[in-house]
N, C-alpha and C positions, 0 to 999 in steps of 0.2 A: 260174772265177771270173770274173765281169763285170769285166771291166775300166773301163769308163766307171763302174761304181759306185764302184769302189777308187779311183779318181783323184777322183771329187767328194768321197769320206768325207776323201781325204788334205787337203783344199781347198789346191790349188797357189796359188791367187789370191789366198790369205791369207799368202803365204811371203814377202812383200815384206816385212813386220814384222821379218824375220830380216836384212835389211840392216844392224840397228842393230848385228849382230854386227861388221860391216864398217866401222864408225864409227870404231873407234879406228887403223884403218889409213890412214885417210882424215884425222884430226886429226893423227897423228904424223908426217905428211909422207911416208909409204912409198908414195904410192899406184903410183908409178910403178916399185918397186922389185918385178923380177919375184920374187924369194924370197918377201920379204913378202907380194906380192899372191896368191901361189900359196897359201900358209900360210891366208889367210883367206878365201879361194874355199873351200879345203876345210871350214873352221871353217862359213862358211855353208851348205855344202851341209850337213852334218852336221846343223846346226839345224831346217834344212828336213826333212832326214827324221824328224827328233825331234820337231818339232812337227805332223808329220800323223801319227805314233804318237801322240802327245797328241789329236787331234782323232777318232782311230779309237778309242782308250779311254772318250775322254768319250762320244763316241756311245752306246757300248756301255751305258754305265753310265745314260745320259738317255733310252734308247730309248722309255720310258714317257711322259715327258713330253713328248719331242720327239711323240710320236704326236697328244697334245692340242693341238700348238700348231700355228696356220694354216698357218706356213709351212715348220716344223723337222720337219714329220710327210712331208714328200716328201724327206727325208734318206735315202739309200740303207739304212741299218740300220734305221729306223723305216718305212721302205716296206716292207722284207722283201728289195731288192735284192742286198742283200751281208747274210750270216750273221754272227750275232754270234761264233762260234767264228773264220770265217775271219778277221774283222775283229781279234780279238785274236792270233792268230799272225802276221797281218801286222804288227801293233804292236810286235810281240816281236822280230822281224826287223830292223826299221827301228831300234828301239832299241838292239839290240846293235852293228849297222853304226856307227851314229851316234855312240855311245859310242866305240868301238874307233878310230874315226876322229878324235875328239878326244883320246885316248890316246897317238895317234902323234903329233900335234902338242906334247902337253905333259902331264903330271898337271895341272896345275892346269886348263889349257880342260879337262879330261875331270872334273873335280872341279866346274867350276860346271856344265857340259853335266849332271852328276848332280843338280846342285841345282837346276835349273830343271826336271826333269822331275819332283824330291820336291815342288816349288812346286806343279807342274802336277797333278801326282796328288793332293795334300792337296787343293788346290782341287776336282777333279771329285770324289772321294770323299766330302767332309764342308762344308770351308770356304766353298765359291761359295753356300752357303746363308744366309750371316752377311751383311748388309748392311754395305757398306764393307769388311767383312773382305777381300770378294771383289774389289774394285778394287783393295785393297792389293797383294793377290796377286800380279795381273794385272802392275801397277806392278812389282813384285820380279821378276817373268819378263823383262820387257824388262832391266832392269839387270843380270841374270846374262847375258843377251846379250852388252851390252857388254863385261863384266866376260870373259868368255867369248873375246870377239874379240879382247881387248887381250892375254890369257895365250896366246893362239894365235899371235903374232907378239912376245911377251915384252915388250909396251908395257902400263904402268901406266895405265889412264884417268884423266885428270885429273876430278878432284872436280866441277868445274861440268860435263862430261859427264856422268858420274851424277846429280846432282843435276837436270837438265834432263831427261834420258831419265825418270826417275822420275816429275818433274810431268807431263810429258808423256804419259806412260803412262796416270797417273791420270784425266788431264782425257779422253784418249780413252775409258779405260772408263766413266767416269762419262757420257760422251756417249750411249752403248749403253745404259745404263741408262735414261736420260730420255727415250731413242728408245720404248724397250719401254714403259715407262710411260704415254708418250704414247698409243702405237699401244693400248696395252690400253683405255684412257679412252674414245677413238675407237671402239671396237669392243662399248665395254659391256659388257667382259668384266672377271674379277679378276686382276690381272696376276700376283698369286701363285700361280696356279694351272700357269703355265708357267717360272717363276723364284722358287724358296722366299725368295730375299733380298730382290726387290722390296716385302715386304711391310712392310720396316723402311726404303724410301724414301719420302719425300714430292717430289712434282715441284718444289715449290717452294725446296727445300732443296737439292733437284741443282743446279738452272740457278742458285741464288747460287753453289752451291762452285765449277762450273764457271766464271763467272765470275772467283770468287779463285783459280782454280788457272790460267785460261788467263793472267789479268793476274802471279800468281807465274813463270809459266811465260817470259815476254817478258821479267820484268824479270831473271831469273835468266839469260836468255842474253844480254841486253843486257851484265851485268854480268859475262859473260865474255869478251864481244869487248872490254871496256874494263879489264880484269884486267891490272895491269902486267906479270905471269907471261905471259900470253899475247900481247901486245903484244912482250915481248921474243922469245918463242919463234918466233914467226912472223914478226918484223921488220918489222909492219906497223900502220899504225894505222888500216887500212881495212875490218875486219873488221865493224864497226858497220853499214857501208852494207849487209849482210846482214839487217839486225834487220827492215826493214819487210817483209820477204819473210814470216819466222818469223810476225808478227802478223797478216802476212794470211791466212796457211793454219791460224793458230788461230781467227780470226773467221770464216773461211768454214766450217771442221766445225763449230764452235756453230751457224753457220745450217742446216746440212744436219740436225743433230741436234734442234736446239730450234724452227727457224722452219718448217722444210720435212721433218717426218717421216714419210716414205713408209711401206710396208712393208718396205724394205730398210733393213739396218742401216746407220747414220752410216758406221762405219767401210767397209763393203763400197761405199755410196755415194760417198765419197771418190774411191777408185781408180776410179769410173767419171766423175768430175767434171771437166768439161773445166777451169773455171777454179781448182779445186786442183791437177790435177795440170800444168796450165804454171805456176802461181806455184811450185810442188815442184821443177820443172826450172830455172825461175828462179835461184830459191835455189840448188842445187848447182852451175849455172854459175857465178855469182857467187862461192860458197864456193873453187870450183876455181881460179878466176882471180887469186884475192888469195891465196891459202895458195900456190899454184904456179906 
Protein backbone atom coordinates (compact mmCIF):
# COMPACT_ATOMS: atom_id res chain seq x y z
CA UNK A 1 0.00 0.00 0.00
CA UNK A 2 1.30 3.44 -0.95
CA UNK A 3 1.83 5.21 2.38
CA UNK A 4 1.92 8.65 0.77
CA UNK A 5 -1.39 7.99 -0.97
CA UNK A 6 -2.93 6.80 2.30
CA UNK A 7 -1.83 9.95 4.13
CA UNK A 8 -3.17 12.21 1.39
CA UNK A 9 -6.50 10.37 1.43
CA UNK A 10 -6.89 10.75 5.20
CA UNK A 11 -6.21 14.52 4.84
CA UNK A 12 -4.34 15.18 8.11
CA UNK A 13 -4.20 18.90 7.27
CA UNK A 14 -7.98 18.91 7.76
CA UNK A 15 -7.79 17.35 11.22
CA UNK A 16 -7.44 20.81 12.76
CA UNK A 17 -11.26 20.86 12.61
CA UNK A 18 -11.25 18.21 15.32
CA UNK A 19 -9.93 20.76 17.81
CA UNK A 20 -13.62 21.57 18.25
CA UNK A 21 -13.71 18.33 20.27
CA UNK A 22 -11.42 20.04 22.80
CA UNK A 23 -13.51 23.22 23.04
CA UNK A 24 -15.46 22.04 26.13
CA UNK A 25 -12.14 21.28 27.86
CA UNK A 26 -10.94 24.87 27.37
CA UNK A 27 -14.18 26.60 28.28
CA UNK A 28 -14.82 24.31 31.26
CA UNK A 29 -11.49 25.54 32.72
CA UNK A 30 -9.97 22.04 32.81
CA UNK A 31 -7.12 22.63 30.35
CA UNK A 32 -4.44 22.30 33.04
CA UNK A 33 -6.02 19.23 34.66
CA UNK A 34 -4.03 16.22 33.44
CA UNK A 35 -6.88 13.75 33.80
CA UNK A 36 -9.28 15.86 31.77
CA UNK A 37 -6.56 16.77 29.29
CA UNK A 38 -5.75 13.11 28.65
CA UNK A 39 -9.40 12.18 28.05
CA UNK A 40 -9.89 15.12 25.68
CA UNK A 41 -6.69 14.21 23.80
CA UNK A 42 -7.95 10.66 23.27
CA UNK A 43 -11.28 12.01 22.01
CA UNK A 44 -9.56 14.39 19.57
CA UNK A 45 -7.34 11.56 18.28
CA UNK A 46 -10.40 9.32 17.85
CA UNK A 47 -12.17 11.96 15.79
CA UNK A 48 -9.06 12.45 13.67
CA UNK A 49 -9.17 8.73 12.86
CA UNK A 50 -12.92 8.86 12.28
CA UNK A 51 -12.74 11.90 9.99
CA UNK A 52 -9.92 10.22 8.06
CA UNK A 53 -12.16 7.20 7.56
CA UNK A 54 -14.98 9.46 6.36
CA UNK A 55 -12.69 11.12 3.82
CA UNK A 56 -11.64 7.72 2.49
CA UNK A 57 -15.25 6.53 2.15
CA UNK A 58 -16.31 9.80 0.52
CA UNK A 59 -13.48 9.59 -2.02
CA UNK A 60 -14.51 6.06 -2.98
CA UNK A 61 -18.13 7.15 -3.46
CA UNK A 62 -17.09 10.25 -5.40
CA UNK A 63 -14.38 8.66 -7.51
CA UNK A 64 -16.05 9.30 -10.87
CA UNK A 65 -17.04 12.90 -10.06
CA UNK A 66 -13.55 13.58 -8.72
CA UNK A 67 -12.01 12.40 -11.98
CA UNK A 68 -14.02 15.11 -13.76
CA UNK A 69 -12.89 17.83 -11.35
CA UNK A 70 -9.83 19.96 -12.28
CA UNK A 71 -8.25 19.57 -8.82
CA UNK A 72 -9.91 16.55 -7.20
CA UNK A 73 -8.83 14.27 -10.05
CA UNK A 74 -5.37 14.27 -8.44
CA UNK A 75 -6.69 12.67 -5.24
CA UNK A 76 -5.10 9.23 -4.66
CA UNK A 77 -8.24 7.16 -5.24
CA UNK A 78 -9.37 9.13 -8.29
CA UNK A 79 -5.88 8.97 -9.80
CA UNK A 80 -5.47 5.26 -9.05
CA UNK A 81 -2.63 5.69 -6.54
CA UNK A 82 -4.79 4.02 -3.88
CA UNK A 83 -7.23 1.20 -4.64
CA UNK A 84 -10.88 1.54 -3.69
CA UNK A 85 -10.93 -1.77 -1.79
CA UNK A 86 -7.83 -0.87 0.20
CA UNK A 87 -9.36 2.52 1.07
CA UNK A 88 -12.54 0.88 2.39
CA UNK A 89 -10.58 -1.64 4.48
CA UNK A 90 -8.54 1.21 5.94
CA UNK A 91 -11.72 3.17 6.69
CA UNK A 92 -13.20 0.15 8.48
CA UNK A 93 -10.14 -0.28 10.68
CA UNK A 94 -9.99 3.41 11.57
CA UNK A 95 -13.71 3.51 12.37
CA UNK A 96 -13.46 0.48 14.65
CA UNK A 97 -10.47 1.94 16.50
CA UNK A 98 -12.09 5.38 16.84
CA UNK A 99 -15.43 4.14 18.15
CA UNK A 100 -13.69 1.75 20.56
CA UNK A 101 -11.58 4.60 21.97
CA UNK A 102 -14.68 6.78 22.41
CA UNK A 103 -16.53 3.93 24.12
CA UNK A 104 -13.62 3.52 26.54
CA UNK A 105 -14.12 7.18 27.52
CA UNK A 106 -17.91 7.00 27.90
CA UNK A 107 -20.91 5.57 26.12
CA UNK A 108 -22.16 9.12 25.46
CA UNK A 109 -18.93 10.01 23.71
CA UNK A 110 -19.24 6.87 21.58
CA UNK A 111 -22.87 7.72 20.81
CA UNK A 112 -21.95 11.21 19.60
CA UNK A 113 -19.08 9.76 17.56
CA UNK A 114 -21.53 7.30 16.03
CA UNK A 115 -23.87 10.19 15.30
CA UNK A 116 -21.02 12.07 13.63
CA UNK A 117 -20.30 9.01 11.47
CA UNK A 118 -23.99 8.60 10.59
CA UNK A 119 -24.27 12.28 9.60
CA UNK A 120 -21.26 12.00 7.34
CA UNK A 121 -22.39 8.74 5.76
CA UNK A 122 -25.81 10.25 5.04
CA UNK A 123 -24.04 13.26 3.55
CA UNK A 124 -21.74 11.15 1.38
CA UNK A 125 -24.39 8.72 0.18
CA UNK A 126 -27.21 11.08 -0.75
CA UNK A 127 -27.80 14.32 1.12
CA UNK A 128 -24.74 16.20 -0.16
CA UNK A 129 -26.65 16.52 -3.45
CA UNK A 130 -29.32 18.72 -1.81
CA UNK A 131 -28.59 22.43 -1.68
CA UNK A 132 -28.49 23.91 1.83
CA UNK A 133 -29.20 20.49 3.38
CA UNK A 134 -25.54 19.72 2.71
CA UNK A 135 -24.27 22.71 4.71
CA UNK A 136 -26.68 21.97 7.57
CA UNK A 137 -25.25 18.45 7.79
CA UNK A 138 -21.70 19.83 7.83
CA UNK A 139 -22.66 22.17 10.69
CA UNK A 140 -24.29 19.25 12.53
CA UNK A 141 -21.01 17.34 12.28
CA UNK A 142 -19.17 20.16 14.02
CA UNK A 143 -21.77 20.31 16.77
CA UNK A 144 -21.43 16.55 17.24
CA UNK A 145 -17.68 17.08 17.72
CA UNK A 146 -18.31 19.58 20.52
CA UNK A 147 -20.92 17.36 22.16
CA UNK A 148 -18.58 14.36 22.01
CA UNK A 149 -15.77 16.40 23.54
CA UNK A 150 -18.05 17.37 26.40
CA UNK A 151 -19.14 13.75 26.92
CA UNK A 152 -15.50 12.62 26.96
CA UNK A 153 -14.80 14.75 30.06
CA UNK A 154 -18.33 14.53 31.54
CA UNK A 155 -19.04 18.23 30.94
CA UNK A 156 -22.17 19.55 29.24
CA UNK A 157 -21.23 22.17 26.62
CA UNK A 158 -23.00 25.49 27.04
CA UNK A 159 -25.82 26.33 24.66
CA UNK A 160 -23.81 29.34 23.50
CA UNK A 161 -20.87 27.15 22.53
CA UNK A 162 -23.15 24.91 20.47
CA UNK A 163 -24.92 27.88 18.85
CA UNK A 164 -21.65 29.58 17.92
CA UNK A 165 -20.26 26.30 16.57
CA UNK A 166 -23.33 25.67 14.40
CA UNK A 167 -23.38 29.19 12.98
CA UNK A 168 -19.64 29.25 12.33
CA UNK A 169 -19.64 25.83 10.63
CA UNK A 170 -22.54 26.82 8.38
CA UNK A 171 -20.71 30.04 7.47
CA UNK A 172 -17.55 28.11 6.56
CA UNK A 173 -19.49 25.54 4.52
CA UNK A 174 -21.27 28.27 2.54
CA UNK A 175 -17.88 29.86 1.93
CA UNK A 176 -16.79 26.66 0.21
CA UNK A 177 -19.93 26.66 -1.93
CA UNK A 178 -19.40 30.31 -2.90
CA UNK A 179 -15.81 29.50 -3.87
CA UNK A 180 -16.84 26.52 -5.99
CA UNK A 181 -19.47 28.59 -7.79
CA UNK A 182 -17.02 31.42 -8.45
CA UNK A 183 -14.37 29.00 -9.70
CA UNK A 184 -16.80 27.28 -12.08
CA UNK A 185 -17.98 30.65 -13.42
CA UNK A 186 -14.39 31.76 -13.98
CA UNK A 187 -13.53 28.57 -15.86
CA UNK A 188 -16.76 28.62 -17.89
CA UNK A 189 -18.01 25.23 -16.74
CA UNK A 190 -21.14 23.85 -15.12
CA UNK A 191 -20.57 23.83 -11.35
CA UNK A 192 -23.14 21.06 -10.81
CA UNK A 193 -21.04 18.68 -12.93
CA UNK A 194 -18.60 18.31 -10.04
CA UNK A 195 -21.04 18.88 -7.13
CA UNK A 196 -24.73 18.26 -7.78
CA UNK A 197 -25.90 20.47 -4.90
CA UNK A 198 -24.42 23.53 -6.60
CA UNK A 199 -27.33 23.46 -9.06
CA UNK A 200 -29.49 24.74 -6.21
CA UNK A 201 -27.16 27.59 -5.20
CA UNK A 202 -26.86 31.09 -6.59
CA UNK A 203 -23.79 33.20 -5.93
CA UNK A 204 -25.81 36.24 -4.87
CA UNK A 205 -27.89 34.31 -2.36
CA UNK A 206 -24.87 32.49 -0.97
CA UNK A 207 -23.01 35.76 -0.43
CA UNK A 208 -26.03 37.30 1.25
CA UNK A 209 -26.38 34.25 3.49
CA UNK A 210 -22.68 34.47 4.39
CA UNK A 211 -23.03 38.12 5.40
CA UNK A 212 -26.06 37.27 7.55
CA UNK A 213 -24.32 34.27 9.13
CA UNK A 214 -21.13 36.20 9.87
CA UNK A 215 -23.20 38.86 11.65
CA UNK A 216 -25.17 36.20 13.54
CA UNK A 217 -22.00 34.35 14.55
CA UNK A 218 -20.34 37.52 15.82
CA UNK A 219 -23.51 38.53 17.67
CA UNK A 220 -23.85 35.10 19.29
CA UNK A 221 -20.21 35.15 20.39
CA UNK A 222 -20.53 38.63 21.87
CA UNK A 223 -23.77 37.61 23.59
CA UNK A 224 -21.92 34.65 25.08
CA UNK A 225 -19.10 36.82 26.43
CA UNK A 226 -21.51 39.20 28.21
CA UNK A 227 -24.05 36.59 29.35
CA UNK A 228 -24.48 36.80 33.15
CA UNK A 229 -23.86 33.07 33.51
CA UNK A 230 -20.60 33.39 31.55
CA UNK A 231 -19.45 36.33 33.68
CA UNK A 232 -20.29 34.43 36.87
CA UNK A 233 -18.70 31.17 35.71
CA UNK A 234 -15.39 32.71 34.64
CA UNK A 235 -15.43 35.42 37.28
CA UNK A 236 -14.50 38.14 34.80
CA UNK A 237 -16.07 40.74 32.50
CA UNK A 238 -13.06 40.77 30.18
CA UNK A 239 -14.17 38.11 27.67
CA UNK A 240 -15.63 40.75 25.28
CA UNK A 241 -12.00 41.80 24.66
CA UNK A 242 -11.71 38.65 22.53
CA UNK A 243 -14.64 39.64 20.28
CA UNK A 244 -12.58 41.75 17.80
CA UNK A 245 -10.49 38.67 16.97
CA UNK A 246 -13.69 36.73 16.24
CA UNK A 247 -14.91 39.47 13.90
CA UNK A 248 -11.51 39.68 12.20
CA UNK A 249 -11.43 35.92 11.61
CA UNK A 250 -14.90 35.94 10.06
CA UNK A 251 -14.01 38.88 7.82
CA UNK A 252 -10.75 37.32 6.71
CA UNK A 253 -12.41 34.04 5.74
CA UNK A 254 -15.11 35.92 3.82
CA UNK A 255 -12.36 37.78 1.95
CA UNK A 256 -10.61 34.51 1.06
CA UNK A 257 -13.87 32.94 -0.12
CA UNK A 258 -15.49 35.85 -1.94
CA UNK A 259 -12.88 38.46 -2.86
CA UNK A 260 -9.88 36.26 -3.64
CA UNK A 261 -11.25 32.92 -4.80
CA UNK A 262 -8.21 30.99 -6.02
CA UNK A 263 -8.12 27.36 -7.06
CA UNK A 264 -7.67 26.32 -3.41
CA UNK A 265 -10.70 25.83 -1.16
CA UNK A 266 -11.09 28.75 1.29
CA UNK A 267 -11.06 26.34 4.24
CA UNK A 268 -7.66 25.11 3.02
CA UNK A 269 -6.49 28.63 2.18
CA UNK A 270 -7.28 29.94 5.67
CA UNK A 271 -4.97 27.32 7.19
CA UNK A 272 -2.15 28.70 5.07
CA UNK A 273 -3.07 32.36 5.36
CA UNK A 274 -0.65 34.24 7.63
CA UNK A 275 -3.12 36.94 8.62
CA UNK A 276 -5.82 34.43 9.53
CA UNK A 277 -3.43 32.23 11.50
CA UNK A 278 -1.91 35.15 13.42
CA UNK A 279 -5.38 36.36 14.32
CA UNK A 280 -6.39 32.84 15.41
CA UNK A 281 -3.32 32.50 17.63
CA UNK A 282 -3.94 35.95 19.11
CA UNK A 283 -7.55 35.01 19.88
CA UNK A 284 -6.42 31.80 21.56
CA UNK A 285 -3.83 33.61 23.68
CA UNK A 286 -6.36 36.24 24.76
CA UNK A 287 -8.91 33.56 25.72
CA UNK A 288 -6.34 31.59 27.72
CA UNK A 289 -5.07 34.66 29.53
CA UNK A 290 -8.59 35.82 30.45
CA UNK A 291 -9.98 32.40 31.39
CA UNK A 292 -6.92 30.99 33.15
